[in-house]
BADRENBA-693213 format. One record per atom (N, C-alpha, C): x, y, z; residue number from 0; residue in one letter. Coordinates in pm, whole numbers. Example, Ala and Ser with C-alpha at 12.3 -4.5 7.8 and 13.67 -1.06 7.14 Angstrom:
2
+--------+--------+--------+-----+---------+
|     xx |     yy |     zz | num | residuo |
+--------+--------+--------+-----+---------+
|   1319 |   -569 |    780 |   0 |       A |
|   1230 |   -450 |    780 |   0 |       A |
|   1320 |   -330 |    780 |   0 |       A |
|   1285 |   -225 |    708 |   1 |       S |
|   1367 |   -106 |    714 |   1 |       S |
|   1290 |      3 |    787 |   1 |       S |
+--------+--------+--------+-----+---------+
//
This chain:
77
+--------+--------+--------+-----+---------+
|     xx |     yy |     zz | num | residuo |
+--------+--------+--------+-----+---------+
|   7925 |  40282 |  12765 |   0 |       X |
|   8029 |  40309 |  12862 |   0 |       X |
|   8118 |  40425 |  12818 |   0 |       X |
|   8132 |  40441 |  12688 |   1 |       X |
|   8219 |  40548 |  12637 |   1 |       X |
|   8134 |  40668 |  12601 |   1 |       X |
|   8078 |  40727 |  12704 |   2 |       X |
|   7990 |  40844 |  12688 |   2 |       X |
|   8042 |  40953 |  12780 |   2 |       X |
|   8037 |  41078 |  12737 |   3 |       X |
|   8086 |  41186 |  12823 |   3 |       X |
|   8019 |  41191 |  12960 |   3 |       X |
|   7891 |  41157 |  12967 |   4 |       X |
|   7821 |  41158 |  13096 |   4 |       X |
|   7879 |  41053 |  13190 |   4 |       X |
|   7910 |  40936 |  13135 |   5 |       X |
|   7970 |  40831 |  13217 |   5 |       X |
|   8106 |  40875 |  13271 |   5 |       X |
|   8186 |  40934 |  13184 |   6 |       X |
|   8318 |  40982 |  13228 |   6 |       X |
|   8305 |  41091 |  13334 |   6 |       X |
|   8206 |  41177 |  13318 |   7 |       X |
|   8183 |  41284 |  13416 |   7 |       X |
|   8144 |  41227 |  13552 |   7 |       X |
|   8057 |  41129 |  13552 |   8 |       X |
|   8014 |  41065 |  13678 |   8 |       X |
|   8133 |  40996 |  13745 |   8 |       X |
|   8214 |  40925 |  13666 |   9 |       X |
|   8331 |  40856 |  13723 |   9 |       X |
|   8429 |  40958 |  13781 |   9 |       X |
|   8451 |  41069 |  13710 |  10 |       X |
|   8541 |  41173 |  13763 |  10 |       X |
|   8488 |  41231 |  13894 |  10 |       X |
|   8357 |  41253 |  13901 |  11 |       X |
|   8297 |  41305 |  14024 |  11 |       X |
|   8315 |  41204 |  14138 |  11 |       X |
|   8295 |  41077 |  14110 |  12 |       X |
|   8312 |  40973 |  14211 |  12 |       X |
|   8458 |  40967 |  14259 |  12 |       X |
|   8551 |  40984 |  14167 |  13 |       X |
|   8693 |  40984 |  14205 |  13 |       X |
|   8722 |  41101 |  14298 |  13 |       X |
|   8670 |  41218 |  14265 |  14 |       X |
|   8693 |  41336 |  14350 |  14 |       X |
|   8634 |  41316 |  14490 |  14 |       X |
|   8512 |  41265 |  14497 |  15 |       X |
|   8450 |  41240 |  14627 |  15 |       X |
|   8528 |  41134 |  14704 |  15 |       X |
|   8576 |  41034 |  14633 |  16 |       X |
|   8655 |  40929 |  14696 |  16 |       X |
|   8784 |  40985 |  14756 |  16 |       X |
|   8851 |  41072 |  14682 |  17 |       X |
|   8975 |  41133 |  14732 |  17 |       X |
|   8946 |  41218 |  14856 |  17 |       X |
|   8837 |  41294 |  14854 |  18 |       X |
|   8800 |  41375 |  14970 |  18 |       X |
|   8776 |  41284 |  15091 |  18 |       X |
|   8707 |  41173 |  15071 |  19 |       X |
|   8682 |  41080 |  15182 |  19 |       X |
|   8812 |  41021 |  15235 |  19 |       X |
|   8905 |  40988 |  15146 |  20 |       X |
|   9033 |  40932 |  15190 |  20 |       X |
|   9110 |  41035 |  15273 |  20 |       X |
|   9115 |  41158 |  15225 |  21 |       X |
|   9185 |  41263 |  15300 |  21 |       X |
|   9118 |  41284 |  15435 |  21 |       X |
|   8986 |  41289 |  15437 |  22 |       X |
|   8911 |  41308 |  15561 |  22 |       X |
|   8938 |  41192 |  15658 |  22 |       X |
|   8944 |  41069 |  15603 |  23 |       X |
|   8972 |  40953 |  15687 |  23 |       X |
|   9112 |  40964 |  15748 |  23 |       X |
|   9208 |  41005 |  15669 |  24 |       X |
|   9346 |  41016 |  15718 |  24 |       X |
|   9357 |  41123 |  15826 |  24 |       X |
|   9284 |  41234 |  15809 |  25 |       X |
|   9294 |  41345 |  15904 |  25 |       X |
|   9207 |  41327 |  16028 |  25 |       X |
|   9114 |  41231 |  16024 |  26 |       X |
|   9025 |  41209 |  16138 |  26 |       X |
|   9095 |  41131 |  16247 |  26 |       X |
|   9065 |  41165 |  16373 |  27 |       X |
|   9121 |  41084 |  16482 |  27 |       X |
|   9056 |  40946 |  16482 |  27 |       X |
|   9127 |  40847 |  16537 |  28 |       X |
|   9067 |  40712 |  16543 |  28 |       X |
|   8933 |  40717 |  16616 |  28 |       X |
|   8839 |  40644 |  16562 |  29 |       X |
|   8707 |  40640 |  16623 |  29 |       X |
|   8601 |  40602 |  16522 |  29 |       X |
|   8475 |  40621 |  16560 |  30 |       X |
|   8364 |  40580 |  16473 |  30 |       X |
|   8362 |  40651 |  16338 |  30 |       X |
|   8398 |  40780 |  16336 |  31 |       X |
|   8396 |  40853 |  16208 |  31 |       X |
|   8496 |  40791 |  16110 |  31 |       X |
|   8613 |  40758 |  16160 |  32 |       X |
|   8715 |  40699 |  16074 |  32 |       X |
|   8669 |  40563 |  16022 |  32 |       X |
|   8600 |  40486 |  16106 |  33 |       X |
|   8548 |  40356 |  16063 |  33 |       X |
|   8445 |  40372 |  15952 |  33 |       X |
|   8355 |  40470 |  15966 |  34 |       X |
|   8253 |  40495 |  15864 |  34 |       X |
|   8319 |  40538 |  15734 |  34 |       X |
|   8418 |  40626 |  15743 |  35 |       X |
|   8487 |  40672 |  15623 |  35 |       X |
|   8561 |  40558 |  15554 |  35 |       X |
|   8615 |  40464 |  15631 |  36 |       X |
|   8681 |  40347 |  15573 |  36 |       X |
|   8580 |  40261 |  15498 |  36 |       X |
|   8461 |  40244 |  15553 |  37 |       X |
|   8355 |  40167 |  15487 |  37 |       X |
|   8312 |  40236 |  15358 |  37 |       X |
|   8298 |  40368 |  15364 |  38 |       X |
|   8262 |  40445 |  15244 |  38 |       X |
|   8371 |  40429 |  15138 |  38 |       X |
|   8497 |  40435 |  15179 |  39 |       X |
|   8608 |  40415 |  15085 |  39 |       X |
|   8605 |  40278 |  15021 |  39 |       X |
|   8573 |  40176 |  15100 |  40 |       X |
|   8561 |  40041 |  15046 |  40 |       X |
|   8446 |  40031 |  14946 |  40 |       X |
|   8336 |  40101 |  14973 |  41 |       X |
|   8223 |  40103 |  14880 |  41 |       X |
|   8263 |  40167 |  14747 |  41 |       X |
|   8343 |  40274 |  14754 |  42 |       X |
|   8392 |  40336 |  14631 |  42 |       X |
|   8477 |  40239 |  14551 |  42 |       X |
|   8561 |  40161 |  14618 |  43 |       X |
|   8645 |  40063 |  14549 |  43 |       X |
|   8557 |  39962 |  14476 |  43 |       X |
|   8450 |  39917 |  14540 |  44 |       X |
|   8358 |  39822 |  14476 |  44 |       X |
|   8296 |  39885 |  14351 |  44 |       X |
|   8253 |  40010 |  14360 |  45 |       X |
|   8195 |  40079 |  14245 |  45 |       X |
|   8298 |  40088 |  14132 |  45 |       X |
|   8422 |  40122 |  14165 |  46 |       X |
|   8526 |  40134 |  14062 |  46 |       X |
|   8559 |  39999 |  13999 |  46 |       X |
|   8556 |  39893 |  14078 |  47 |       X |
|   8580 |  39759 |  14024 |  47 |       X |
|   8467 |  39722 |  13926 |  47 |       X |
|   8344 |  39750 |  13964 |  48 |       X |
|   8231 |  39721 |  13876 |  48 |       X |
|   8242 |  39801 |  13746 |  48 |       X |
|   8274 |  39929 |  13758 |  49 |       X |
|   8287 |  40016 |  13640 |  49 |       X |
|   8397 |  39964 |  13547 |  49 |       X |
|   8511 |  39927 |  13603 |  50 |       X |
|   8621 |  39878 |  13522 |  50 |       X |
|   8588 |  39742 |  13460 |  50 |       X |
|   8518 |  39659 |  13533 |  51 |       X |
|   8476 |  39529 |  13480 |  51 |       X |
|   8382 |  39547 |  13362 |  51 |       X |
|   8287 |  39640 |  13374 |  52 |       X |
|   8195 |  39667 |  13263 |  52 |       X |
|   8271 |  39720 |  13141 |  52 |       X |
|   8368 |  39807 |  13164 |  53 |       X |
|   8449 |  39858 |  13052 |  53 |       X |
|   8525 |  39743 |  12984 |  53 |       X |
|   8575 |  39647 |  13064 |  54 |       X |
|   8645 |  39532 |  13008 |  54 |       X |
|   8551 |  39447 |  12924 |  54 |       X |
|   8431 |  39424 |  12976 |  55 |       X |
|   8335 |  39339 |  12905 |  55 |       X |
|   8298 |  39397 |  12769 |  55 |       X |
|   8277 |  39528 |  12763 |  56 |       X |
|   8234 |  39589 |  12637 |  56 |       X |
|   8351 |  39630 |  12547 |  56 |       X |
|   8474 |  39616 |  12595 |  57 |       X |
|   8590 |  39657 |  12514 |  57 |       X |
|   8603 |  39567 |  12391 |  57 |       X |
|   8608 |  39626 |  12273 |  58 |       X |
|   8623 |  39544 |  12152 |  58 |       X |
|   8762 |  39480 |  12143 |  58 |       X |
|   8862 |  39546 |  12199 |  59 |       X |
|   8998 |  39493 |  12199 |  59 |       X |
|   9047 |  39485 |  12343 |  59 |       X |
|   9066 |  39364 |  12391 |  60 |       X |
|   9112 |  39347 |  12530 |  60 |       X |
|   9254 |  39399 |  12546 |  60 |       X |
|   9337 |  39386 |  12443 |  61 |       X |
|   9473 |  39438 |  12451 |  61 |       X |
|   9471 |  39591 |  12464 |  61 |       X |
|   9386 |  39656 |  12387 |  62 |       X |
|   9375 |  39802 |  12397 |  62 |       X |
|   9320 |  39842 |  12534 |  62 |       X |
|   9227 |  39763 |  12588 |  63 |       X |
|   9174 |  39790 |  12721 |  63 |       X |
|   9287 |  39792 |  12823 |  63 |       X |
|   9373 |  39688 |  12821 |  64 |       X |
|   9482 |  39681 |  12918 |  64 |       X |
|   9583 |  39793 |  12897 |  64 |       X |
|   9607 |  39832 |  12772 |  65 |       X |
|   9697 |  39945 |  12747 |  65 |       X |
|   9638 |  40076 |  12799 |  65 |       X |
|   9507 |  40089 |  12791 |  66 |       X |
|   9441 |  40214 |  12832 |  66 |       X |
|   9417 |  40221 |  12983 |  66 |       X |
|   9388 |  40109 |  13046 |  67 |       X |
|   9343 |  40110 |  13185 |  67 |       X |
|   9438 |  40039 |  13282 |  67 |       X |
|   9564 |  40021 |  13242 |  68 |       X |
|   9657 |  39949 |  13329 |  68 |       X |
|   9677 |  40021 |  13462 |  68 |       X |
|   9678 |  40153 |  13460 |  69 |       X |
|   9697 |  40228 |  13584 |  69 |       X |
|   9576 |  40212 |  13676 |  69 |       X |
|   9456 |  40212 |  13619 |  70 |       X |
|   9335 |  40192 |  13697 |  70 |       X |
|   9335 |  40055 |  13765 |  70 |       X |
|   9380 |  39954 |  13690 |  71 |       X |
|   9386 |  39818 |  13744 |  71 |       X |
|   9483 |  39813 |  13861 |  71 |       X |
|   9599 |  39874 |  13846 |  72 |       X |
|   9697 |  39876 |  13956 |  72 |       X |
|   9641 |  39950 |  14076 |  72 |       X |
|   9573 |  40063 |  14052 |  73 |       X |
|   9516 |  40141 |  14162 |  73 |       X |
|   9413 |  40060 |  14241 |  73 |       X |
|   9335 |  39980 |  14172 |  74 |       X |
|   9234 |  39899 |  14241 |  74 |       X |
|   9301 |  39786 |  14319 |  74 |       X |
|   9407 |  39730 |  14266 |  75 |       X |
|   9474 |  39620 |  14334 |  75 |       X |
|   9551 |  39664 |  14457 |  75 |       X |
|   9589 |  39791 |  14461 |  76 |       X |
|   9667 |  39840 |  14576 |  76 |       X |
|   9575 |  39882 |  14681 |  76 |       X |
+--------+--------+--------+-----+---------+
//
């Protein structure tokens, strides 16, 4: 999990997720906005899985929470 390639993929997913959120906000109500909302929800699921895997492999759970507290809050909101 702590590999540069993993971090690069997660950063790319975050960027694509932000683009989808902006596109959803700027789109008029309708089918496109609904699809973008579903895509956004799928990204949240991927981020929850990624964070869960990082928690499972973390040697120190306290250090995990100190490092990823903002990510946890972002997922909960």
